All heavy atoms as a GROMACS GRO file, in nm:
protein
  445
    1MET      N    1   0.085  -0.118   0.000
    1MET     CA    2   0.000   0.000   0.000
    1MET      C    3   0.090   0.124   0.000
    1MET      O    4   0.186   0.130   0.073
    1MET     CB    5  -0.090  -0.003   0.123
    1MET     CG    6  -0.197   0.103   0.122
    1MET     SD    7  -0.310   0.088   0.264
    1MET     CE    8  -0.427  -0.027   0.197
    2GLU      N    9   0.055   0.220  -0.077
    2GLU     CA   10   0.134   0.341  -0.089
    2GLU      C   11   0.101   0.441   0.021
    2GLU      O   12  -0.008   0.440   0.077
    2GLU     CB   13   0.109   0.407  -0.224
    2GLU     CG   14   0.157   0.324  -0.342
    2GLU     CD   15   0.132   0.393  -0.473
    2GLU    OE1   16   0.109   0.516  -0.473
    2GLU    OE2   17   0.133   0.325  -0.575
    3ILE      N   18   0.197   0.526   0.051
    3ILE     CA   19   0.178   0.626   0.156
    3ILE      C   20   0.068   0.723   0.117
    3ILE      O   21  -0.013   0.763   0.200
    3ILE     CB   22   0.310   0.700   0.183
    3ILE    CG1   23   0.410   0.603   0.245
    3ILE    CG2   24   0.287   0.820   0.275
    3ILE    CD1   25   0.546   0.661   0.267
    4GLY      N   26   0.062   0.760  -0.009
    4GLY     CA   27  -0.041   0.852  -0.055
    4GLY      C   28  -0.181   0.799  -0.033
    4GLY      O   29  -0.271   0.872   0.006
    5SER      N   30  -0.199   0.670  -0.056
    5SER     CA   31  -0.332   0.612  -0.036
    5SER      C   32  -0.367   0.606   0.112
    5SER      O   33  -0.482   0.621   0.150
    5SER     CB   34  -0.341   0.474  -0.100
    5SER     OG   35  -0.249   0.386  -0.039
    6LEU      N   36  -0.266   0.583   0.197
    6LEU     CA   37  -0.292   0.585   0.341
    6LEU      C   38  -0.334   0.724   0.387
    6LEU      O   39  -0.424   0.739   0.470
    6LEU     CB   40  -0.167   0.541   0.418
    6LEU     CG   41  -0.130   0.393   0.408
    6LEU    CD1   42   0.003   0.370   0.479
    6LEU    CD2   43  -0.237   0.306   0.467
    7ALA      N   44  -0.269   0.824   0.333
    7ALA     CA   45  -0.306   0.961   0.368
    7ALA      C   46  -0.446   0.994   0.321
    7ALA      O   47  -0.523   1.060   0.393
    7ALA     CB   48  -0.206   1.059   0.308
    8ASP      N   49  -0.483   0.947   0.202
    8ASP     CA   50  -0.618   0.971   0.152
    8ASP      C   51  -0.723   0.904   0.240
    8ASP      O   52  -0.828   0.961   0.269
    8ASP     CB   53  -0.632   0.919   0.009
    8ASP     CG   54  -0.550   1.000  -0.090
    8ASP    OD1   55  -0.519   1.118  -0.060
    8ASP    OD2   56  -0.518   0.945  -0.198
    9ILE      N   57  -0.693   0.782   0.285
    9ILE     CA   58  -0.786   0.712   0.374
    9ILE      C   59  -0.800   0.786   0.507
    9ILE      O   60  -0.910   0.805   0.557
    9ILE     CB   61  -0.739   0.567   0.398
    9ILE    CG1   62  -0.750   0.487   0.269
    9ILE    CG2   63  -0.818   0.501   0.509
    9ILE    CD1   64  -0.684   0.350   0.276
   10ALA      N   65  -0.688   0.831   0.561
   10ALA     CA   66  -0.691   0.903   0.688
   10ALA      C   67  -0.770   1.033   0.675
   10ALA      O   68  -0.848   1.067   0.763
   10ALA     CB   69  -0.550   0.932   0.736
   11LEU      N   70  -0.750   1.104   0.565
   11LEU     CA   71  -0.821   1.230   0.546
   11LEU      C   72  -0.970   1.207   0.524
   11LEU      O   73  -1.053   1.286   0.568
   11LEU     CB   74  -0.762   1.308   0.429
   11LEU     CG   75  -0.626   1.372   0.454
   11LEU    CD1   76  -0.572   1.434   0.326
   11LEU    CD2   77  -0.635   1.476   0.563
   12SER      N   78  -1.005   1.099   0.455
   12SER     CA   79  -1.146   1.073   0.430
   12SER      C   80  -1.220   1.033   0.557
   12SER      O   81  -1.339   1.057   0.571
   12SER     CB   82  -1.162   0.963   0.325
   12SER     OG   83  -1.116   0.839   0.376
   13GLN      N   84  -1.148   0.974   0.654
   13GLN     CA   85  -1.212   0.933   0.780
   13GLN      C   86  -1.228   1.049   0.876
   13GLN      O   87  -1.306   1.041   0.970
   13GLN     CB   88  -1.132   0.821   0.844
   13GLN     CG   89  -1.142   0.692   0.766
   13GLN     CD   90  -1.062   0.580   0.829
   13GLN    OE1   91  -0.990   0.601   0.925
   13GLN    NE2   92  -1.076   0.460   0.775
   14MET      N   93  -1.154   1.156   0.855
   14MET     CA   94  -1.167   1.274   0.941
   14MET      C   95  -1.271   1.368   0.881
   14MET      O   96  -1.240   1.456   0.803
   14MET     CB   97  -1.032   1.347   0.952
   14MET     CG   98  -0.926   1.269   1.020
   14MET     SD   99  -0.777   1.368   1.029
   14MET     CE  100  -0.660   1.248   1.078
   15SER      N  101  -1.396   1.345   0.916
   15SER     CA  102  -1.504   1.423   0.855
   15SER      C  103  -1.502   1.569   0.898
   15SER      O  104  -1.530   1.657   0.818
   15SER     CB  105  -1.639   1.361   0.890
   15SER     OG  106  -1.657   1.362   1.031
   16GLY      N  107  -1.466   1.598   1.022
   16GLY     CA  108  -1.466   1.735   1.071
   16GLY      C  109  -1.344   1.814   1.028
   16GLY      O  110  -1.342   1.935   1.033
   17MET      N  111  -1.238   1.744   0.988
   17MET     CA  112  -1.114   1.812   0.951
   17MET      C  113  -1.086   1.789   0.803
   17MET      O  114  -1.029   1.688   0.765
   17MET     CB  115  -0.997   1.758   1.033
   17MET     CG  116  -1.009   1.780   1.178
   17MET     SD  117  -0.865   1.711   1.259
   17MET     CE  118  -0.902   1.744   1.426
   18SER      N  119  -1.128   1.881   0.722
   18SER     CA  120  -1.111   1.861   0.578
   18SER      C  121  -0.987   1.931   0.524
   18SER      O  122  -0.934   1.893   0.423
   18SER     CB  123  -1.235   1.909   0.503
   18SER     OG  124  -1.256   2.046   0.531
   19ALA      N  125  -0.939   2.031   0.592
   19ALA     CA  126  -0.826   2.109   0.541
   19ALA      C  127  -0.698   2.070   0.612
   19ALA      O  128  -0.699   2.035   0.730
   19ALA     CB  129  -0.853   2.258   0.560
   20PRO      N  130  -0.586   2.074   0.542
   20PRO     CA  131  -0.457   2.044   0.607
   20PRO      C  132  -0.426   2.136   0.724
   20PRO      O  133  -0.361   2.095   0.819
   20PRO     CB  134  -0.355   2.062   0.495
   20PRO     CG  135  -0.432   2.043   0.370
   20PRO     CD  136  -0.572   2.093   0.399
   21ASN      N  137  -0.474   2.259   0.717
   21ASN     CA  138  -0.453   2.352   0.828
   21ASN      C  139  -0.521   2.303   0.955
   21ASN      O  140  -0.467   2.318   1.065
   21ASN     CB  141  -0.503   2.491   0.793
   21ASN     CG  142  -0.415   2.560   0.692
   21ASN    OD1  143  -0.298   2.527   0.678
   21ASN    ND2  144  -0.472   2.654   0.620
   22ASP      N  145  -0.639   2.245   0.941
   22ASP     CA  146  -0.710   2.191   1.058
   22ASP      C  147  -0.631   2.077   1.121
   22ASP      O  148  -0.624   2.066   1.243
   22ASP     CB  149  -0.850   2.143   1.019
   22ASP     CG  150  -0.942   2.256   0.979
   22ASP    OD1  151  -0.914   2.372   1.017
   22ASP    OD2  152  -1.042   2.228   0.911
   23ILE      N  153  -0.571   1.996   1.037
   23ILE     CA  154  -0.491   1.883   1.088
   23ILE      C  155  -0.368   1.937   1.161
   23ILE      O  156  -0.333   1.890   1.269
   23ILE     CB  157  -0.451   1.789   0.974
   23ILE    CG1  158  -0.576   1.723   0.916
   23ILE    CG2  159  -0.353   1.684   1.022
   23ILE    CD1  160  -0.552   1.646   0.789
   24SER      N  161  -0.305   2.037   1.104
   24SER     CA  162  -0.186   2.096   1.167
   24SER      C  163  -0.221   2.157   1.302
   24SER      O  164  -0.147   2.141   1.400
   24SER     CB  165  -0.125   2.202   1.077
   24SER     OG  166  -0.080   2.145   0.957
   25ILE      N  167  -0.332   2.225   1.309
   25ILE     CA  168  -0.376   2.287   1.434
   25ILE      C  169  -0.406   2.180   1.538
   25ILE      O  170  -0.370   2.194   1.655
   25ILE     CB  171  -0.497   2.379   1.410
   25ILE    CG1  172  -0.453   2.502   1.329
   25ILE    CG2  173  -0.562   2.420   1.542
   25ILE    CD1  174  -0.566   2.587   1.281
   26ALA      N  175  -0.470   2.072   1.497
   26ALA     CA  176  -0.501   1.964   1.590
   26ALA      C  177  -0.373   1.900   1.643
   26ALA      O  178  -0.363   1.869   1.762
   26ALA     CB  179  -0.588   1.859   1.523
   27MET      N  180  -0.274   1.881   1.556
   27MET     CA  181  -0.148   1.822   1.599
   27MET      C  182  -0.074   1.915   1.695
   27MET      O  183  -0.018   1.871   1.796
   27MET     CB  184  -0.060   1.791   1.478
   27MET     CG  185  -0.113   1.677   1.395
   27MET     SD  186  -0.018   1.647   1.246
   27MET     CE  187   0.139   1.599   1.313
   28LEU      N  188  -0.074   2.044   1.666
   28LEU     CA  189  -0.009   2.141   1.755
   28LEU      C  190  -0.080   2.147   1.890
   28LEU      O  191  -0.015   2.160   1.994
   28LEU     CB  192  -0.005   2.279   1.691
   28LEU     CG  193   0.094   2.294   1.576
   28LEU    CD1  194   0.074   2.430   1.507
   28LEU    CD2  195   0.235   2.281   1.624
   29SER      N  196  -0.211   2.138   1.889
   29SER     CA  197  -0.287   2.138   2.014
   29SER      C  198  -0.252   2.017   2.099
   29SER      O  199  -0.233   2.029   2.220
   29SER     CB  200  -0.436   2.139   1.982
   29SER     OG  201  -0.511   2.130   2.100
   30LYS      N  202  -0.242   1.901   2.035
   30LYS     CA  203  -0.206   1.780   2.108
   30LYS      C  204  -0.065   1.791   2.165
   30LYS      O  205  -0.040   1.753   2.279
   30LYS     CB  206  -0.216   1.659   2.014
   30LYS     CG  207  -0.186   1.528   2.079
   30LYS     CD  208  -0.289   1.493   2.185
   30LYS     CE  209  -0.262   1.354   2.238
   30LYS     NZ  210  -0.348   1.323   2.350
   31GLN      N  211   0.027   1.847   2.086
   31GLN     CA  212   0.164   1.865   2.132
   31GLN      C  213   0.171   1.961   2.251
   31GLN      O  214   0.244   1.939   2.346
   31GLN     CB  215   0.254   1.915   2.019
   31GLN     CG  216   0.398   1.934   2.057
   31GLN     CD  217   0.465   1.805   2.098
   31GLN    OE1  218   0.439   1.701   2.040
   31GLN    NE2  219   0.550   1.811   2.197
   32LEU      N  220   0.092   2.067   2.246
   32LEU     CA  221   0.088   2.162   2.357
   32LEU      C  222   0.036   2.096   2.484
   32LEU      O  223   0.093   2.116   2.592
   32LEU     CB  224   0.000   2.282   2.320
   32LEU     CG  225  -0.017   2.389   2.426
   32LEU    CD1  226   0.117   2.453   2.461
   32LEU    CD2  227  -0.115   2.495   2.379
   33ASP      N  228  -0.068   2.014   2.471
   33ASP     CA  229  -0.120   1.942   2.587
   33ASP      C  230  -0.015   1.849   2.646
   33ASP      O  231   0.003   1.844   2.769
   33ASP     CB  232  -0.244   1.861   2.549
   33ASP     CG  233  -0.363   1.949   2.511
   33ASP    OD1  234  -0.362   2.068   2.547
   33ASP    OD2  235  -0.456   1.897   2.446
   34MET      N  236   0.056   1.778   2.561
   34MET     CA  237   0.160   1.686   2.609
   34MET      C  238   0.273   1.762   2.676
   34MET      O  239   0.326   1.718   2.779
   34MET     CB  240   0.213   1.602   2.493
   34MET     CG  241   0.114   1.500   2.443
   34MET     SD  242   0.168   1.407   2.298
   34MET     CE  243   0.330   1.352   2.343
   35THR      N  244   0.311   1.876   2.621
   35THR     CA  245   0.419   1.956   2.678
   35THR      C  246   0.379   2.009   2.816
   35THR      O  247   0.461   2.010   2.909
   35THR     CB  248   0.454   2.072   2.584
   35THR    OG1  249   0.490   2.018   2.456
   35THR    CG2  250   0.570   2.154   2.638
   36GLN      N  251   0.256   2.052   2.830
   36GLN     CA  252   0.208   2.101   2.958
   36GLN      C  253   0.206   1.989   3.062
   36GLN      O  254   0.244   2.010   3.178
   36GLN     CB  255   0.070   2.162   2.944
   36GLN     CG  256   0.072   2.295   2.871
   36GLN     CD  257  -0.068   2.350   2.847
   36GLN    OE1  258  -0.167   2.279   2.853
   36GLN    NE2  259  -0.074   2.479   2.817
   37GLU      N  260   0.165   1.868   3.022
   37GLU     CA  261   0.164   1.755   3.114
   37GLU      C  262   0.307   1.720   3.157
   37GLU      O  263   0.332   1.693   3.275
   37GLU     CB  264   0.098   1.634   3.049
   37GLU     CG  265  -0.051   1.646   3.032
   37GLU     CD  266  -0.111   1.528   2.960
   37GLU    OE1  267  -0.044   1.423   2.949
   37GLU    OE2  268  -0.225   1.539   2.915
   38MET      N  269   0.399   1.720   3.062
   38MET     CA  270   0.538   1.688   3.094
   38MET      C  271   0.598   1.793   3.188
   38MET      O  272   0.674   1.760   3.278
   38MET     CB  273   0.621   1.676   2.967
   38MET     CG  274   0.590   1.553   2.886
   38MET     SD  275   0.672   1.544   2.725
   38MET     CE  276   0.842   1.568   2.768
   39GLY      N  277   0.563   1.919   3.167
   39GLY     CA  278   0.611   2.025   3.253
   39GLY      C  279   0.558   2.010   3.394
   39GLY      O  280   0.632   2.028   3.492
   40ALA      N  281   0.432   1.975   3.406
   40ALA     CA  282   0.373   1.955   3.539
   40ALA      C  283   0.439   1.837   3.610
   40ALA      O  284   0.466   1.843   3.731
   40ALA     CB  285   0.223   1.933   3.527
   41GLU      N  286   0.468   1.730   3.536
   41GLU     CA  287   0.535   1.615   3.595
   41GLU      C  288   0.677   1.649   3.637
   41GLU      O  289   0.725   1.604   3.741
   41GLU     CB  290   0.535   1.498   3.497
   41GLU     CG  291   0.398   1.437   3.475
   41GLU     CD  292   0.398   1.328   3.369
   41GLU    OE1  293   0.507   1.283   3.328
   41GLU    OE2  294   0.288   1.289   3.328
   42MET      N  295   0.745   1.732   3.558
   42MET     CA  296   0.882   1.772   3.592
   42MET      C  297   0.883   1.857   3.718
   42MET      O  298   0.968   1.840   3.806
   42MET     CB  299   0.946   1.849   3.477
   42MET     CG  300   1.091   1.887   3.504
   42MET     SD  301   1.167   1.977   3.370
   42MET     CE  302   1.169   1.852   3.243
   43ILE      N  303   0.788   1.947   3.730
   43ILE     CA  304   0.778   2.031   3.850
   43ILE      C  305   0.753   1.944   3.973
   43ILE      O  306   0.814   1.963   4.078
   43ILE     CB  307   0.669   2.138   3.833
   43ILE    CG1  308   0.714   2.243   3.730
   43ILE    CG2  309   0.634   2.203   3.966
   43ILE    CD1  310   0.605   2.339   3.690
   44LYS      N  311   0.664   1.846   3.958
   44LYS     CA  312   0.634   1.756   4.069
   44LYS      C  313   0.759   1.677   4.109
   44LYS      O  314   0.788   1.662   4.229
   44LYS     CB  315   0.522   1.661   4.032
   44LYS     CG  316   0.477   1.572   4.144
   44LYS     CD  317   0.360   1.485   4.102
   44LYS     CE  318   0.318   1.394   4.216
   44LYS     NZ  319   0.208   1.305   4.177
   45ALA      N  320   0.833   1.628   4.011
   45ALA     CA  321   0.955   1.552   4.041
   45ALA      C  322   1.059   1.640   4.110
   45ALA      O  323   1.128   1.595   4.202
   45ALA     CB  324   1.012   1.493   3.912
   46MET      N  325   1.070   1.766   4.067
   46MET     CA  326   1.166   1.857   4.130
   46MET      C  327   1.125   1.889   4.273
   46MET      O  328   1.210   1.901   4.362
   46MET     CB  329   1.179   1.984   4.047
   46MET     CG  330   1.248   1.963   3.914
   46MET     SD  331   1.251   2.109   3.811
   46MET     CE  332   1.362   2.213   3.903
   47GLU      N  333   0.996   1.903   4.297
   47GLU     CA  334   0.948   1.930   4.433
   47GLU      C  335   0.978   1.812   4.525
   47GLU      O  336   1.012   1.829   4.642
   47GLU     CB  337   0.799   1.959   4.433
   47GLU     CG  338   0.763   2.093   4.374
   47GLU     CD  339   0.613   2.114   4.361
   47GLU    OE1  340   0.536   2.016   4.378
   47GLU    OE2  341   0.573   2.227   4.332
   48LEU      N  342   0.965   1.690   4.473
   48LEU     CA  343   0.989   1.572   4.554
   48LEU      C  344   1.138   1.550   4.580
   48LEU      O  345   1.175   1.483   4.677
   48LEU     CB  346   0.929   1.448   4.487
   48LEU     CG  347   0.777   1.446   4.480
   48LEU    CD1  348   0.731   1.325   4.398
   48LEU    CD2  349   0.715   1.443   4.618
   49SER      N  350   1.224   1.604   4.496
   49SER     CA  351   1.367   1.580   4.510
   49SER      C  352   1.436   1.681   4.602
   49SER      O  353   1.554   1.665   4.631
   49SER     CB  354   1.434   1.584   4.373
   49SER     OG  355   1.436   1.716   4.322
   50VAL      N  356   1.364   1.780   4.648
   50VAL     CA  357   1.424   1.882   4.733
   50VAL      C  358   1.450   1.825   4.872
   50VAL      O  359   1.364   1.765   4.934
   50VAL     CB  360   1.333   2.006   4.743
   50VAL    CG1  361   1.386   2.106   4.843
   50VAL    CG2  362   1.316   2.071   4.607
   51ASN      N  363   1.573   1.844   4.919
   51ASN     CA  364   1.611   1.800   5.053
   51ASN      C  365   1.672   1.921   5.122
   51ASN      O  366   1.789   1.954   5.102
   51ASN     CB  367   1.711   1.684   5.046
   51ASN     CG  368   1.737   1.624   5.180
   51ASN    OD1  369   1.690   1.673   5.282
   51ASN    ND2  370   1.812   1.514   5.182
   52PRO      N  371   1.596   1.989   5.207
   52PRO     CA  372   1.644   2.114   5.266
   52PRO      C  373   1.761   2.097   5.361
   52PRO      O  374   1.833   2.193   5.389
   52PRO     CB  375   1.523   2.170   5.339
   52PRO     CG  376   1.434   2.054   5.362
   52PRO     CD  377   1.461   1.956   5.250
   53GLY      N  378   1.786   1.978   5.414
   53GLY     CA  379   1.894   1.958   5.509
   53GLY      C  380   2.030   1.948   5.443
   53GLY      O  381   2.133   1.967   5.508
   54VAL      N  382   2.035   1.918   5.315
   54VAL     CA  383   2.163   1.901   5.247
   54VAL      C  384   2.228   2.037   5.223
   54VAL      O  385   2.166   2.129   5.170
   54VAL     CB  386   2.142   1.827   5.113
   54VAL    CG1  387   2.272   1.821   5.034
   54VAL    CG2  388   2.089   1.690   5.136
   55GLY      N  389   2.352   2.049   5.265
   55GLY     CA  390   2.425   2.173   5.243
   55GLY      C  391   2.402   2.280   5.347
   55GLY      O  392   2.452   2.392   5.334
   56ALA      N  393   2.325   2.250   5.450
   56ALA     CA  394   2.296   2.349   5.551
   56ALA      C  395   2.419   2.376   5.640
   56ALA      O  396   2.442   2.488   5.684
   56ALA     CB  397   2.177   2.307   5.636
   57ASN      N  398   2.495   2.271   5.664
   57ASN     CA  399   2.615   2.284   5.750
   57ASN      C  400   2.739   2.260   5.665
   57ASN      O  401   2.753   2.154   5.605
   57ASN     CB  402   2.611   2.184   5.866
   57ASN     CG  403   2.489   2.205   5.955
   57ASN    OD1  404   2.451   2.318   5.977
   57ASN    ND2  405   2.433   2.097   6.005
   58ILE      N  406   2.826   2.359   5.663
   58ILE     CA  407   2.950   2.346   5.586
   58ILE      C  408   3.068   2.355   5.684
   58ILE      O  409   3.077   2.450   5.763
   58ILE     CB  410   2.961   2.458   5.480
   58ILE    CG1  411   2.844   2.448   5.383
   58ILE    CG2  412   3.093   2.447   5.406
   58ILE    CD1  413   2.838   2.564   5.284
   59ASP      N  414   3.154   2.256   5.677
   59ASP     CA  415   3.273   2.253   5.762
   59ASP      C  416   3.385   2.327   5.688
   59ASP      O  417   3.438   2.278   5.590
   59ASP     CB  418   3.314   2.110   5.792
   59ASP     CG  419   3.430   2.103   5.889
   59ASP    OD1  420   3.464   2.208   5.948
   59ASP    OD2  421   3.484   1.993   5.908
   60VAL      N  422   3.417   2.449   5.732
   60VAL     CA  423   3.520   2.529   5.664
   60VAL      C  424   3.658   2.508   5.724
   60VAL      O  425   3.755   2.561   5.673
   60VAL     CB  426   3.483   2.678   5.665
   60VAL    CG1  427   3.359   2.702   5.580
   60VAL    CG2  428   3.463   2.729   5.805
   61TYR      N  429   3.669   2.435   5.834
   61TYR     CA  430   3.798   2.407   5.897
   61TYR      C  431   3.856   2.276   5.844
   61TYR      O  432   3.786   2.175   5.843
   61TYR     CB  433   3.784   2.402   6.049
   61TYR     CG  434   3.733   2.529   6.107
   61TYR    CD1  435   3.605   2.541   6.154
   61TYR    CD2  436   3.816   2.641   6.113
   61TYR    CE1  437   3.557   2.659   6.207
   61TYR    CE2  438   3.769   2.761   6.166
   61TYR     CZ  439   3.640   2.769   6.213
   61TYR     OH  440   3.594   2.886   6.266
   62ALA      N  441   3.979   2.280   5.802
   62ALA     CA  442   4.038   2.157   5.749
   62ALA      C  443   4.148   2.106   5.840
   62ALA      O  444   4.212   2.171   5.914
   62ALA     CB  445   4.094   2.181   5.612
   0.00000   0.00000   0.00000
């Protein structure tokens, strides 16, 4: 099966999205959602990794 025919099938099944611009916007929207989720997970991981006791006492005498 050729790539062009796969694209035609995919476009024909998307009844609400007839223009390539609509597809691009939908893909960008999905990417934005994923980026926001990843950012939230990264913030949560950073919050969990904080250890306030580390580095509080420094021995400057050798």
